[in-house]
C-alpha positions, 0 to 999 in steps of 0.5 A: 319563342321561349314564351311556350307558345306554338308557332302553328297556324292551326286553329282549334275548333273547341278553344277549351281543348287546348288545356286537354291537349297540353295535359295529353302531351305531358302524359304521353311524354312521361309514358314514353320517358321523355322529359318535356321542358317546363318552359315551353322551349323545345329547341333543345329537345331531339326531334326523334323525342319530339316526333315520338310525342306527337305520334303517340298523341295523334294515334291516341286522338284517332283511337278516341275518335274511333271509339266515339264514331263506333258508339255513335254508329251503334246507338251507344254513348 
C-alpha cells in the first residue's frame, strides 16, 4: 500500500483530471498547514488531518461546479 496508489474503487470520468486532483490535494494541505507524505502513504497521518483535506477538496470542487453551472445557466462561460 505504500506505493502511493489509492485503494478507492472510484473511477474518474475524465482520466486527465487525476493530476489536477493530486495538485489540488497538495494545495489544500498547504493552505491548512498539513504536511502530506511524499511517499504517498497516509497511514501515519491523523484521521482529522486527512478528513480536513478531503472536506476542503470537496468544498472547492462543489464551488467550481456551482460557478460553472451558474455561468452556463446565464449563457456565460
